C-alpha positions, 0 to 999 in steps of 0.5 A: 484492542485490535480488530480480527482483520488488524490480525490477520494483517499483520500476521501476513505480513510477517509472514511475508517478511519469512517468506522474503517477498512472496506468499502461497496461502489457502483462504480456507486453512487461513480463516481456520487457523484464525476462526472467522467466514473466508470473505474475512479473509477475502477483505483483508487481502482485498482492502489492506494487500493493493498494488497501491500500497506496494502488493501484488496478489494473485489468486486460484479459485477451487478446491486447490485453489491458493492466494499468491501475495508478493511484495513490490519493492521500490527501486533503489534511491540512485533513480527515485527521483525518476520513479517518483515522476513516473509513478505520480505522473500529472495528476494523483487521486488522493487514494493513489497517493495514500497508498505511495506513502503507505508504501514508502513507511512500508519500505521504511522510508519515511517515518511514521510522522514523515507520513501522517503530515503527507496524508494531511497535506493530500486530502481532498478537504485540504485541497479544497478545490475543483477536479481536475486541478484538485489531481493536478496539484495533489501531483505536485505536492506529493512530487514536492514532498517526496524528491524534498525528504528522498532526495540527496 
């Protein structure tokens, strides 16, 4: 059974899709709709709608405050190699790698199975070498995997 965070996340993603990439909500209204506390909405947005996962979140506090969520689109297929090298750089943390994998999965550029394999490979337990070398190896592996999967 899915928990309330999963349900709120799916609802917001569906609303984003219907609004073609940008959504403006009021936290209290959403909390009332799901019969939860406003901090639950904050939790979902801060953990599941991050920049690494391809979302830009803006908020305005106060009586007429809002939360605006925008989907950041990946570049066209023709520029994917450049985007891979620029976004990954010389080193990459595990959370940044997982965020990029999530973004590619959400954009349907990779399959669920491919994303699971990639997550397994970039895990700090698998790359059992000390920092900063671990992040450098992870970046090289991410580049190689993405070019193999997305390159034409």
